[in-house]
C-alpha positions as a Markdown table, in Angstrom:
| # | Residue | x | y | z |
|---|---|---|---|---|
| 1 | Unk | 13.5 | -10.9 | 3.0 |
| 2 | Unk | 16.4 | -9.1 | 1.3 |
| 3 | Unk | 18.3 | -11.0 | -1.5 |
| 4 | Unk | 21.8 | -12.0 | -0.4 |
| 5 | Unk | 25.1 | -11.6 | -2.3 |
| 6 | Unk | 28.3 | -13.3 | -1.1 |
| 7 | Unk | 31.7 | -11.8 | -2.1 |
| 8 | Unk | 34.1 | -14.7 | -2.4 |
| 9 | Unk | 37.7 | -15.1 | -3.6 |
| 10 | Unk | 41.3 | -15.8 | -2.5 |
| 11 | Unk | 43.1 | -13.3 | -0.2 |
| 12 | Unk | 44.2 | -9.9 | -1.4 |
| 13 | Unk | 42.1 | -9.7 | -4.5 |
| 14 | Unk | 40.2 | -6.7 | -3.2 |
| 15 | Unk | 37.0 | -8.2 | -1.7 |
| 16 | Unk | 36.9 | -5.8 | 1.2 |
| 17 | Unk | 37.6 | -2.8 | -0.9 |
| 18 | Unk | 34.7 | -3.9 | -3.2 |
| 19 | Unk | 32.5 | -4.5 | -0.2 |
| 20 | Unk | 33.2 | -1.0 | 1.1 |
| 21 | Unk | 32.7 | 0.6 | -2.3 |
| 22 | Unk | 29.3 | -1.2 | -2.9 |
| 23 | Unk | 28.0 | -0.5 | 0.6 |
| 24 | Unk | 29.5 | 3.0 | 1.0 |
| 25 | Unk | 31.0 | 2.0 | 4.3 |
| 26 | Unk | 34.4 | 1.2 | 5.8 |
| 27 | Unk | 33.1 | -1.8 | 7.8 |
| 28 | Unk | 35.5 | -4.3 | 6.3 |
| 29 | Unk | 39.2 | -4.0 | 7.1 |
| 30 | Unk | 41.4 | -3.1 | 4.1 |
| 31 | Unk | 45.1 | -3.8 | 4.0 |
| 32 | Unk | 47.6 | -5.9 | 1.9 |
| 33 | Unk | 47.8 | -8.8 | 4.3 |
| 34 | Unk | 46.3 | -12.2 | 3.1 |
| 35 | Unk | 43.4 | -13.3 | 5.3 |
| 36 | Unk | 42.9 | -10.0 | 7.1 |
| 37 | Unk | 39.1 | -10.3 | 6.9 |
| 38 | Unk | 38.6 | -13.1 | 9.4 |
| 39 | Unk | 34.8 | -13.3 | 9.8 |
| 40 | Unk | 31.8 | -12.6 | 7.6 |
| 41 | Unk | 31.0 | -8.9 | 7.4 |
| 42 | Unk | 27.4 | -7.9 | 6.5 |
| 43 | Unk | 26.3 | -4.7 | 4.8 |
| 44 | Unk | 23.5 | -3.4 | 2.6 |
| 45 | Unk | 23.8 | -2.4 | -1.1 |
| 46 | Unk | 21.3 | 0.0 | -2.7 |
| 47 | Unk | 20.3 | -1.1 | -6.2 |
| 48 | Unk | 17.8 | 0.7 | -8.5 |
| 49 | Unk | 14.9 | -1.5 | -7.5 |
| 50 | Unk | 16.1 | -3.5 | -4.6 |
| 51 | Unk | 18.1 | -3.5 | -1.4 |
| 52 | Unk | 20.4 | -6.5 | -1.0 |
| 53 | Unk | 22.5 | -7.9 | 1.8 |
| 54 | Unk | 26.2 | -8.1 | 0.9 |
| 55 | Unk | 28.5 | -10.6 | 2.7 |
| 56 | Unk | 32.2 | -10.0 | 2.7 |
| 57 | Unk | 34.2 | -13.2 | 3.5 |
| 58 | Unk | 37.8 | -14.1 | 4.5 |
| 59 | Unk | 40.0 | -15.3 | 1.6 |
| 60 | Unk | 40.4 | -19.0 | 0.8 |
| 61 | Unk | 44.0 | -20.2 | 1.0 |
| 62 | Unk | 45.2 | -23.5 | -0.5 |
| 63 | Unk | 46.8 | -24.9 | 2.7 |
| 64 | Unk | 45.2 | -26.9 | 5.4 |
| 65 | Unk | 46.0 | -24.6 | 8.3 |
| 66 | Unk | 43.5 | -24.4 | 11.2 |
| 67 | Unk | 42.6 | -20.8 | 10.5 |
| 68 | Unk | 42.0 | -21.5 | 6.9 |
| 69 | Unk | 39.7 | -24.4 | 7.7 |
| 70 | Unk | 37.7 | -22.2 | 10.0 |
| 71 | Unk | 37.7 | -19.5 | 7.3 |
| 72 | Unk | 36.7 | -22.0 | 4.6 |
| 73 | Unk | 33.7 | -23.0 | 6.8 |
| 74 | Unk | 32.7 | -19.3 | 7.2 |
| 75 | Unk | 32.9 | -18.8 | 3.4 |
| 76 | Unk | 30.9 | -22.0 | 2.6 |
| 77 | Unk | 28.3 | -20.8 | 5.2 |
| 78 | Unk | 28.1 | -17.4 | 3.4 |
| 79 | Unk | 27.7 | -19.1 | 0.0 |
| 80 | Unk | 24.9 | -21.3 | 1.4 |
| 81 | Unk | 23.1 | -18.1 | 2.7 |
| 82 | Unk | 23.5 | -16.3 | -0.7 |
| 83 | Unk | 21.3 | -16.0 | -3.7 |
| 84 | Unk | 24.2 | -15.0 | -5.9 |
| 85 | Unk | 28.0 | -15.3 | -5.6 |
| 86 | Unk | 30.4 | -12.5 | -6.7 |
| 87 | Unk | 33.6 | -14.5 | -7.4 |
| 88 | Unk | 36.5 | -11.9 | -7.2 |
| 89 | Unk | 39.8 | -12.5 | -9.0 |
| 90 | Unk | 42.7 | -10.2 | -9.7 |
| 91 | Unk | 43.2 | -8.8 | -13.2 |
| 92 | Unk | 46.7 | -7.8 | -12.1 |
| 93 | Unk | 47.7 | -11.3 | -11.1 |
| 94 | Unk | 45.8 | -13.1 | -13.8 |
| 95 | Unk | 44.4 | -16.6 | -13.3 |
| 96 | Unk | 46.1 | -18.6 | -10.5 |
| 97 | Unk | 45.6 | -22.2 | -9.3 |
| 98 | Unk | 43.8 | -21.1 | -6.1 |
| 99 | Unk | 41.2 | -19.3 | -8.2 |
| 100 | Unk | 40.3 | -22.5 | -9.9 |
| 101 | Unk | 40.1 | -24.4 | -6.6 |
| 102 | Unk | 37.8 | -21.8 | -5.1 |
| 103 | Unk | 35.6 | -21.8 | -8.2 |
| 104 | Unk | 35.3 | -25.6 | -8.0 |
| 105 | Unk | 34.0 | -25.3 | -4.4 |
| 106 | Unk | 31.5 | -22.6 | -5.4 |
| 107 | Unk | 30.2 | -24.6 | -8.3 |
| 108 | Unk | 29.4 | -27.5 | -6.0 |
| 109 | Unk | 26.8 | -25.3 | -4.4 |
| 110 | Unk | 25.1 | -24.7 | -7.8 |
| 111 | Unk | 24.7 | -21.0 | -6.9 |
| 112 | Unk | 24.6 | -18.4 | -9.7 |
| 113 | Unk | 28.1 | -16.8 | -10.2 |
| 114 | Unk | 29.3 | -13.4 | -11.6 |
| 115 | Unk | 33.1 | -13.2 | -12.0 |
| 116 | Unk | 34.7 | -9.8 | -11.2 |
| 117 | Unk | 38.3 | -9.2 | -12.4 |
| 118 | Unk | 39.3 | -6.6 | -9.9 |
| 119 | Unk | 42.3 | -4.3 | -9.9 |
| 120 | Unk | 41.8 | -3.6 | -13.6 |
| 121 | Unk | 43.1 | -0.1 | -13.4 |
| 122 | Unk | 44.1 | 1.2 | -16.9 |
| 123 | Unk | 43.2 | -2.1 | -18.6 |
| 124 | Unk | 40.8 | -2.5 | -21.4 |
| 125 | Unk | 38.0 | -4.8 | -20.4 |
| 126 | Unk | 38.8 | -7.5 | -22.9 |
| 127 | Unk | 42.4 | -7.6 | -21.8 |
| 128 | Unk | 41.5 | -7.7 | -18.1 |
| 129 | Unk | 39.1 | -10.6 | -18.7 |
| 130 | Unk | 41.1 | -12.6 | -21.3 |
| 131 | Unk | 42.7 | -15.2 | -19.0 |
| 132 | Unk | 39.4 | -15.9 | -17.2 |
| 133 | Unk | 37.2 | -16.8 | -20.2 |
| 134 | Unk | 38.5 | -20.4 | -19.9 |
| 135 | Unk | 36.6 | -20.7 | -16.6 |
| 136 | Unk | 33.4 | -20.9 | -18.5 |
| 137 | Unk | 31.5 | -18.3 | -16.4 |
| 138 | Unk | 28.9 | -16.5 | -18.5 |
| 139 | Unk | 28.8 | -13.2 | -16.8 |
| 140 | Unk | 32.1 | -11.4 | -16.2 |
| 141 | Unk | 33.1 | -7.8 | -15.4 |
| 142 | Unk | 36.4 | -6.0 | -15.1 |
| 143 | Unk | 36.3 | -3.5 | -12.2 |
| 144 | Unk | 38.6 | -1.4 | -10.0 |
| 145 | Unk | 37.0 | -1.2 | -6.6 |
| 146 | Unk | 39.7 | 1.2 | -5.4 |
| 147 | Unk | 38.9 | 3.6 | -8.2 |
| 148 | Unk | 35.2 | 2.9 | -8.5 |
| 149 | Unk | 35.6 | 1.7 | -12.1 |
| 150 | Unk | 32.9 | -0.5 | -13.5 |
| 151 | Unk | 30.8 | -0.4 | -10.3 |
| 152 | Unk | 27.7 | 1.3 | -11.8 |
| 153 | Unk | 27.6 | -1.4 | -14.6 |
| 154 | Unk | 27.9 | -4.1 | -11.9 |
| 155 | Unk | 25.1 | -2.6 | -9.8 |
| 156 | Unk | 22.9 | -2.4 | -12.9 |
| 157 | Unk | 23.6 | -6.1 | -13.7 |
| 158 | Unk | 22.9 | -7.1 | -10.1 |
| 159 | Unk | 19.6 | -5.2 | -10.3 |
| 160 | Unk | 18.7 | -7.0 | -13.5 |
| 161 | Unk | 19.6 | -10.4 | -12.0 |
| 162 | Unk | 17.3 | -9.9 | -9.0 |
| 163 | Unk | 14.5 | -8.5 | -11.0 |
| 164 | Unk | 14.5 | -11.5 | -13.4 |
| 165 | Unk | 14.8 | -13.9 | -10.4 |
| 166 | Unk | 11.8 | -12.2 | -8.8 |
| 167 | Unk | 9.8 | -12.5 | -12.0 |
| 168 | Unk | 10.7 | -16.2 | -12.4 |
| 169 | Unk | 9.7 | -16.9 | -8.7 |
| 170 | Unk | 6.4 | -15.1 | -9.2 |
| 171 | Unk | 5.7 | -16.9 | -12.4 |
| 172 | Unk | 6.3 | -20.3 | -10.9 |
| 173 | Unk | 4.1 | -19.4 | -7.9 |
| 174 | Unk | 1.2 | -18.4 | -10.2 |
| 175 | Unk | 1.5 | -21.5 | -12.3 |
| 176 | Unk | 1.5 | -23.7 | -9.3 |
| 177 | Unk | -1.2 | -22.0 | -7.2 |
| 178 | Unk | -2.8 | -19.3 | -9.3 |
| 179 | Unk | -2.4 | -15.6 | -8.5 |
| 180 | Unk | -2.3 | -14.6 | -4.9 |
| 181 | Unk | -5.0 | -12.1 | -4.0 |
| 182 | Unk | -4.6 | -10.1 | -0.8 |
| 183 | Unk | -7.9 | -8.9 | 0.7 |
| 184 | Unk | -7.2 | -6.0 | 3.0 |
| 185 | Unk | -9.2 | -3.5 | 4.9 |
| 186 | Unk | -10.1 | -2.1 | 8.3 |
| 187 | Unk | -11.7 | -4.4 | 10.8 |
| 188 | Unk | -15.3 | -5.3 | 10.2 |
| 189 | Unk | -15.6 | -4.2 | 6.5 |
| 190 | Unk | -16.5 | -7.7 | 5.4 |
| 191 | Unk | -13.2 | -9.3 | 4.3 |
| 192 | Unk | -13.9 | -12.7 | 5.8 |
| 193 | Unk | -17.5 | -12.6 | 4.6 |
| 194 | Unk | -16.2 | -12.0 | 1.1 |
| 195 | Unk | -13.7 | -14.9 | 1.4 |
| 196 | Unk | -16.4 | -17.3 | 2.7 |
| 197 | Unk | -18.8 | -16.3 | -0.1 |
| 198 | Unk | -16.1 | -17.0 | -2.7 |
| 199 | Unk | -15.2 | -20.3 | -1.1 |
| 200 | Unk | -18.9 | -21.2 | -0.5 |
| 201 | Unk | -18.1 | -22.3 | 3.0 |
| 202 | Unk | -17.3 | -20.8 | 6.5 |
| 203 | Unk | -13.6 | -21.3 | 6.4 |
| 204 | Unk | -12.8 | -18.0 | 7.9 |
| 205 | Unk | -14.1 | -16.8 | 11.3 |
| 206 | Unk | -16.5 | -13.9 | 10.7 |
| 207 | Unk | -18.7 | -12.1 | 13.2 |
| 208 | Unk | -19.5 | -8.6 | 14.2 |
| 209 | Unk | -16.5 | -7.8 | 16.4 |
| 210 | Unk | -13.7 | -5.7 | 14.9 |
| 211 | Unk | -10.4 | -7.5 | 14.8 |
| 212 | Unk | -11.8 | -11.0 | 15.1 |
| 213 | Unk | -9.6 | -12.3 | 12.3 |
| 214 | Unk | -6.1 | -12.0 | 13.9 |
| 215 | Unk | -3.8 | -13.7 | 11.4 |
| 216 | Unk | -3.4 | -13.6 | 7.6 |
| 217 | Unk | -4.8 | -16.9 | 6.2 |
| 218 | Unk | -4.0 | -18.3 | 2.8 |
| 219 | Unk | -6.8 | -20.3 | 1.2 |
| 220 | Unk | -6.9 | -22.1 | -2.1 |
| 221 | Unk | -9.8 | -21.2 | -4.4 |
| 222 | Unk | -11.0 | -22.8 | -7.6 |
| 223 | Unk | -13.2 | -20.4 | -9.6 |
| 224 | Unk | -14.4 | -21.4 | -13.1 |
| 225 | Unk | -11.8 | -24.2 | -13.1 |
| 226 | Unk | -9.0 | -21.7 | -12.5 |
| 227 | Unk | -6.8 | -21.7 | -9.3 |
| 228 | Unk | -6.3 | -18.7 | -7.0 |
| 229 | Unk | -4.9 | -18.2 | -3.5 |
| 230 | Unk | -6.9 | -15.9 | -1.3 |
| 231 | Unk | -5.1 | -14.1 | 1.6 |
| 232 | Unk | -7.5 | -12.9 | 4.2 |
| 233 | Unk | -5.8 | -10.4 | 6.5 |
| 234 | Unk | -6.5 | -9.0 | 9.9 |
| 235 | Unk | -7.9 | -5.5 | 9.8 |
| 236 | Unk | -5.5 | -2.6 | 10.1 |
| 237 | Unk | -6.5 | -0.1 | 12.8 |
| 238 | Unk | -5.6 | 3.5 | 13.5 |
| 239 | Unk | -2.3 | 3.7 | 15.4 |
| 240 | Unk | -4.0 | 5.3 | 18.4 |
| 241 | Unk | -6.1 | 2.1 | 18.8 |
| 242 | Unk | -3.1 | -0.3 | 18.7 |
| 243 | Unk | -2.7 | -1.2 | 22.3 |
| 244 | Unk | -1.6 | -4.8 | 22.2 |
| 245 | Unk | 1.3 | -6.6 | 20.6 |
| 246 | Unk | -1.1 | -8.9 | 18.8 |
| 247 | Unk | -2.6 | -5.9 | 16.9 |
| 248 | Unk | 0.9 | -4.7 | 15.9 |
| 249 | Unk | 1.6 | -8.2 | 14.6 |
| 250 | Unk | -1.6 | -8.1 | 12.6 |
| 251 | Unk | -0.5 | -4.9 | 10.9 |
| 252 | Unk | 2.9 | -6.4 | 9.9 |
| 253 | Unk | 1.1 | -9.5 | 8.6 |
| 254 | Unk | -1.2 | -7.2 | 6.5 |
| 255 | Unk | 1.8 | -5.4 | 5.0 |
| 256 | Unk | 3.6 | -8.7 | 4.4 |
| 257 | Unk | 0.5 | -10.0 | 2.6 |
| 258 | Unk | 0.4 | -7.0 | 0.3 |
| 259 | Unk | 4.1 | -7.6 | -0.6 |
| 260 | Unk | 3.4 | -11.3 | -1.4 |
| 261 | Unk | 0.3 | -10.8 | -3.4 |
| 262 | Unk | 0.0 | -10.4 | -7.2 |
| 263 | Unk | -3.4 | -8.5 | -6.8 |
| 264 | Unk | -4.6 | -6.4 | -3.9 |
| 265 | Unk | -8.3 | -6.0 | -3.1 |
| 266 | Unk | -8.9 | -3.1 | -0.7 |
| 267 | Unk | -12.3 | -3.3 | 1.0 |
| 268 | Unk | -14.1 | -0.4 | 2.6 |
| 269 | Unk | -17.5 | -0.1 | 4.3 |
| 270 | Unk | -20.0 | 1.9 | 2.2 |
| 271 | Unk | -21.8 | 3.0 | 5.3 |
| 272 | Unk | -18.8 | 4.7 | 6.7 |
| 273 | Unk | -17.4 | 6.0 | 3.4 |
| 274 | Unk | -13.7 | 6.1 | 2.6 |
| 275 | Unk | -11.6 | 7.0 | 5.6 |
| 276 | Unk | -8.0 | 8.2 | 6.0 |
| 277 | Unk | -7.1 | 4.7 | 7.1 |
| 278 | Unk | -8.7 | 3.3 | 3.9 |
| 279 | Unk | -6.6 | 5.7 | 1.8 |
| 280 | Unk | -3.5 | 4.6 | 3.8 |
| 281 | Unk | -4.1 | 1.0 | 2.9 |
| 282 | Unk | -4.7 | 1.9 | -0.7 |
| 283 | Unk | -1.4 | 3.8 | -0.6 |
| 284 | Unk | 0.4 | 0.8 | 0.7 |
| 285 | Unk | -0.8 | -1.3 | -2.2 |
| 286 | Unk | 0.3 | 1.3 | -4.7 |
| 287 | Unk | 3.6 | 1.9 | -2.8 |
| 288 | Unk | 4.3 | -1.8 | -3.3 |
| 289 | Unk | 3.2 | -1.5 | -7.0 |
| 290 | Unk | 0.4 | -4.1 | -6.7 |
| 291 | Unk | -2.5 | -4.1 | -9.2 |
| 292 | Unk | -5.4 | -3.0 | -7.1 |
| 293 | Unk | -9.2 | -2.9 | -6.9 |
| 294 | Unk | -11.2 | -0.8 | -4.4 |
| 295 | Unk | -14.3 | -2.8 | -3.3 |
| 296 | Unk | -17.0 | -0.7 | -1.6 |
| 297 | Unk | -18.8 | -3.3 | 0.4 |
| 298 | Unk | -22.3 | -3.3 | 2.1 |
| 299 | Unk | -23.6 | -1.3 | -0.8 |
| 300 | Unk | -27.1 | -2.8 | -0.3 |
| 301 | Unk | -27.5 | -1.0 | 3.0 |
| 302 | Unk | -27.5 | 2.4 | 1.4 |
| 303 | Unk | -30.4 | 4.4 | 0.0 |
| 304 | Unk | -30.1 | 6.0 | -3.5 |
| 305 | Unk | -29.4 | 9.4 | -1.9 |
| 306 | Unk | -26.7 | 8.0 | 0.4 |
| 307 | Unk | -25.1 | 6.1 | -2.6 |
| 308 | Unk | -24.8 | 9.4 | -4.5 |
| 309 | Unk | -23.2 | 11.1 | -1.5 |
| 310 | Unk | -20.7 | 8.2 | -1.1 |
| 311 | Unk | -19.7 | 8.3 | -4.8 |
| 312 | Unk | -19.2 | 12.1 | -4.6 |
| 313 | Unk | -16.9 | 11.7 | -1.6 |
| 314 | Unk | -15.0 | 8.9 | -3.3 |
| 315 | Unk | -14.4 | 11.1 | -6.3 |
| 316 | Unk | -13.1 | 13.9 | -4.1 |
| 317 | Unk | -10.9 | 11.8 | -1.8 |
| 318 | Unk | -9.5 | 9.5 | -4.5 |
| 319 | Unk | -8.0 | 12.1 | -6.9 |
| 320 | Unk | -4.5 | 10.7 | -6.3 |
| 321 | Unk | -5.9 | 7.2 | -7.0 |
| 322 | Unk | -8.3 | 8.1 | -9.8 |
| 323 | Unk | -6.8 | 5.2 | -11.9 |
| 324 | Unk | -7.9 | 2.6 | -9.3 |
| 325 | Unk | -11.1 | 0.8 | -10.5 |
| 326 | Unk | -14.1 | 0.8 | -8.1 |
| 327 | Unk | -16.6 | -2.1 | -7.5 |
| 328 | Unk | -19.7 | -1.9 | -5.4 |
| 329 | Unk | -20.7 | -5.2 | -3.7 |
| 330 | Unk | -22.6 | -6.9 | -1.0 |
| 331 | Unk | -20.4 | -9.8 | 0.2 |
| 332 | Unk | -23.1 | -10.9 | 2.6 |
| 333 | Unk | -25.6 | -11.5 | -0.2 |
| 334 | Unk | -23.0 | -12.4 | -2.9 |
| 335 | Unk | -23.8 | -9.6 | -5.3 |
| 336 | Unk | -20.8 | -8.3 | -7.4 |
| 337 | Unk | -18.6 | -11.3 | -6.7 |
| 338 | Unk | -18.5 | -12.7 | -10.2 |
| 339 | Unk | -17.7 | -9.3 | -11.5 |
| 340 | Unk | -14.9 | -9.0 | -8.9 |
| 341 | Unk | -13.3 | -12.3 | -10.1 |
| 342 | Unk | -13.6 | -11.2 | -13.7 |
| 343 | Unk | -11.9 | -7.9 | -13.0 |
| 344 | Unk | -9.1 | -9.7 | -11.1 |
| 345 | Unk | -8.5 | -11.8 | -14.2 |
| 346 | Unk | -8.6 | -8.7 | -16.3 |
| 347 | Unk | -6.1 | -7.0 | -14.0 |
| 348 | Unk | -3.7 | -10.0 | -14.3 |
| 349 | Unk | -4.0 | -9.8 | -18.1 |
| 350 | Unk | -3.2 | -6.1 | -18.1 |
| 351 | Unk | -0.3 | -6.5 | -15.6 |
| 352 | Unk | 1.2 | -9.2 | -17.9 |
| 353 | Unk | 0.9 | -7.1 | -21.0 |
| 354 | Unk | 4.0 | -7.2 | -23.2 |
| 355 | Unk | 4.8 | -3.7 | -24.3 |
| 356 | Unk | 7.5 | -3.3 | -26.9 |
| 357 | Unk | 10.1 | -0.6 | -27.0 |
| 358 | Unk | 8.5 | 0.6 | -30.3 |
| 359 | Unk | 5.0 | 0.9 | -28.7 |
| 360 | Unk | 6.3 | 2.7 | -25.7 |
| 361 | Unk | 8.6 | 5.1 | -27.6 |
| 362 | Unk | 5.7 | 6.1 | -29.9 |
| 363 | Unk | 3.5 | 7.0 | -26.9 |
| 364 | Unk | 6.5 | 8.9 | -25.3 |
| 365 | Unk | 7.0 | 10.9 | -28.5 |
| 366 | Unk | 3.3 | 11.8 | -28.7 |
| 367 | Unk | 3.2 | 12.8 | -25.1 |
| 368 | Unk | 6.4 | 14.9 | -25.5 |
| 369 | Unk | 5.0 | 16.7 | -28.6 |
| 370 | Unk | 1.7 | 17.4 | -26.8 |
| 371 | Unk | 3.3 | 18.8 | -23.6 |
| 372 | Unk | 7.0 | 19.4 | -23.3 |
| 373 | Unk | 8.7 | 19.6 | -19.9 |
| 374 | Unk | 9.6 | 23.0 | -18.4 |
| 375 | Unk | 13.0 | 24.5 | -18.9 |
| 376 | Unk | 15.5 | 24.1 | -16.0 |
| 377 | Unk | 18.2 | 26.7 | -15.8 |
| 378 | Unk | 17.5 | 27.5 | -19.5 |
| 379 | Unk | 17.9 | 23.9 | -20.6 |
| 380 | Unk | 15.2 | 21.4 | -21.6 |
| 381 | Unk | 15.1 | 17.7 | -20.9 |
| 382 | Unk | 15.1 | 15.6 | -24.0 |
| 383 | Unk | 13.2 | 12.3 | -24.0 |
| 384 | Unk | 14.5 | 9.9 | -26.7 |
| 385 | Unk | 13.0 | 6.5 | -26.2 |
| 386 | Unk | 11.3 | 4.1 | -23.7 |
| 387 | Unk | 11.3 | 0.4 | -23.2 |
| 388 | Unk | 9.8 | -2.1 | -20.7 |
| 389 | Unk | 11.7 | -2.9 | -17.5 |
| 390 | Unk | 9.5 | -6.0 | -16.8 |
| 391 | Unk | 6.2 | -6.8 | -15.2 |
| 392 | Unk | 5.0 | -7.2 | -11.6 |
| 393 | Unk | 5.7 | -4.4 | -11.1 |
| 394 | Unk | 5.1 | -3.0 | -14.5 |
| 395 | Unk | 8.2 | -0.8 | -15.1 |
| 396 | Unk | 8.7 | 1.6 | -18.0 |
| 397 | Unk | 12.2 | 3.0 | -18.5 |
| 398 | Unk | 12.6 | 6.3 | -20.2 |
| 399 | Unk | 16.0 | 7.4 | -21.7 |
| 400 | Unk | 17.1 | 10.8 | -22.7 |
| 401 | Unk | 19.1 | 13.9 | -21.6 |
| 402 | Unk | 18.7 | 15.7 | -18.3 |
| 403 | Unk | 15.9 | 13.3 | -17.3 |
| 404 | Unk | 16.9 | 13.8 | -13.6 |
| 405 | Unk | 15.7 | 17.4 | -13.9 |
| 406 | Unk | 12.1 | 16.4 | -14.8 |
| 407 | Unk | 9.6 | 17.6 | -12.2 |
| 408 | Unk | 7.4 | 15.0 | -10.5 |
| 409 | Unk | 4.3 | 16.6 | -12.1 |
| 410 | Unk | 5.7 | 15.8 | -15.6 |
| 411 | Unk | 6.6 | 12.2 | -14.6 |
| 412 | Unk | 3.0 | 11.7 | -13.4 |
| 413 | Unk | 1.9 | 13.2 | -16.8 |
| 414 | Unk | 3.9 | 10.6 | -18.7 |
| 415 | Unk | 2.7 | 7.8 | -16.4 |
| 416 | Unk | -0.9 | 8.8 | -17.1 |
| 417 | Unk | -0.2 | 9.0 | -20.9 |
| 418 | Unk | 1.2 | 5.4 | -20.8 |
| 419 | Unk | -1.8 | 4.2 | -18.7 |
| 420 | Unk | -4.3 | 5.7 | -21.0 |
| 421 | Unk | -2.6 | 4.5 | -24.2 |
| 422 | Unk | -2.5 | 0.9 | -23.0 |
| 423 | Unk | -5.6 | 0.8 | -20.9 |
| 424 | Unk | -3.8 | 0.0 | -17.7 |
| 425 | Unk | -6.5 | 1.1 | -15.2 |
| 426 | Unk | -5.7 | -0.6 | -11.9 |
| 427 | Unk | -2.1 | -1.3 | -12.7 |
| 428 | Unk | 0.6 | 0.8 | -11.0 |
| 429 | Unk | 3.4 | 1.9 | -13.3 |
| 430 | Unk | 6.9 | 2.3 | -11.9 |
| 431 | Unk | 8.6 | 5.0 | -14.0 |
| 432 | Unk | 12.4 | 5.0 | -14.2 |
| 433 | Unk | 14.4 | 7.7 | -16.0 |
| 434 | Unk | 18.0 | 7.3 | -17.2 |
| 435 | Unk | 20.5 | 9.5 | -19.1 |
| 436 | Unk | 22.6 | 7.7 | -21.6 |
| 437 | Unk | 22.8 | 5.8 | -24.9 |
| 438 | Unk | 20.1 | 3.6 | -26.5 |
| 439 | Unk | 20.7 | 0.0 | -25.3 |
| 440 | Unk | 18.5 | -1.2 | -28.3 |
| 441 | Unk | 20.5 | 0.5 | -31.0 |
| 442 | Unk | 22.3 | -2.7 | -32.2 |
| 443 | Unk | 19.5 | -5.1 | -31.4 |
| 444 | Unk | 17.2 | -6.6 | -34.1 |
| 445 | Unk | 14.1 | -7.1 | -32.0 |
| 446 | Unk | 13.7 | -4.4 | -29.4 |
| 447 | Unk | 11.1 | -4.9 | -26.7 |
| 448 | Unk | 11.3 | -8.7 | -26.5 |
| 449 | Unk | 13.8 | -8.8 | -23.6 |
| 450 | Unk | 11.0 | -9.1 | -21.0 |
| 451 | Unk | 8.6 | -12.0 | -21.8 |
| 452 | Unk | 5.3 | -12.3 | -20.1 |
| 453 | Unk | 5.4 | -14.0 | -16.7 |
| 454 | Unk | 2.1 | -15.7 | -17.2 |
| 455 | Unk | 0.7 | -18.1 | -19.9 |
| 456 | Unk | -2.7 | -16.3 | -20.1 |
| 457 | Unk | -4.8 | -19.2 | -18.8 |
| 458 | Unk | -7.6 | -16.8 | -17.9 |
| 459 | Unk | -10.0 | -16.2 | -20.9 |
| 460 | Unk | -11.4 | -12.8 | -20.0 |
| 461 | Unk | -13.6 | -10.8 | -22.4 |
| 462 | Unk | -13.1 | -7.1 | -22.5 |
| 463 | Unk | -16.7 | -6.4 | -22.0 |
| 464 | Unk | -16.0 | -6.4 | -18.3 |
| 465 | Unk | -13.8 | -3.3 | -18.7 |
| 466 | Unk | -16.6 | -0.9 | -17.7 |
| 467 | Unk | -16.6 | 0.4 | -14.2 |
| 468 | Unk | -19.3 | 1.5 | -11.9 |
């Protein structure tokens, strides 16, 4: 579900102009008549890491007219839907009584608020915001929606807000129920058998008919006194075999399970080898930036010669996923399950790693010295420093000059350098590249802005790092 932002304020402060500028549309009517935007308008805003729904509302007037009462109800409904409220005021008009009345109503909802002093054309930020500091709102920006002033900074702040909110939500979820582990794979590869073995009971229907597990099922697991939540999903079939609505629903549930999980276990059948559909599932987990393990099940059914053949095929077909760890198991007989849980713990530990700006910049500099990017139109890209952009997904932000000109092959090279330096096998890294100044220049402790989401309850020894 997309995060929701409500744009709220009295009439004629530029809410609709702001809405149109942020959504790159002209869906909201724009004119100098108070109350022109009667109903809630919905649009989508593209942020660096998120899409969000934006709601434009009619202005709140101080009188008790019938239209205003109806509009007030629309606005309060919009605020109730929202995860964040953009409270828009006019830098040109300054603080007026209706602004304070509206803010009081917003505060009753206890929703997070960002104040935007719009129509700040030609004004220094401090001057535009001066009158509004008395409102006690922590985050305030001066913008000019009509001239697109300050909108990039606003979008960056919105992106940071939702990223931190996502981290806090995931952290609470893990503390309450342990990490969510999505177990995905084609029908009949042994997903339910694996879950039943881990739970030590037949909680999930499992027999030899592809597609017998229709829905995604969340099951609590206690392993070595630590909580986990297992998500057993219906198998994903090839599109040509999807004949019924129930199968389409199962695919959507599988994809939704991947999105909700902190760890993704992709299971394949050793007897069939890795198929294009298996690679598609692996790609889905990586696309959603989930730490992932590939479990090759039914390994006990294979002869030594067949095992060598399967390993060779895995090596050839998984070149794009060579950083994904492999584990060979027999869910039916329970072999490899303890190693699986140990590696899940290890993946969580790696995914929660706190990487400082100093550590990341050192690796970046070494990578740059060892292999510089190619020239583009006679100019070279300069990579100056790197810092963490948070965990889950693990994000590394690289700053420099002409970083938008870096070829994809060089970006993958940098990603591999970071992964090797910090031993992040199994952890997807989302690389972001930005041109601009160093945001840590005036900070005393760079790299501490993104604390770990997890308290490290899992005591995992690194002797389990080795892979089959």
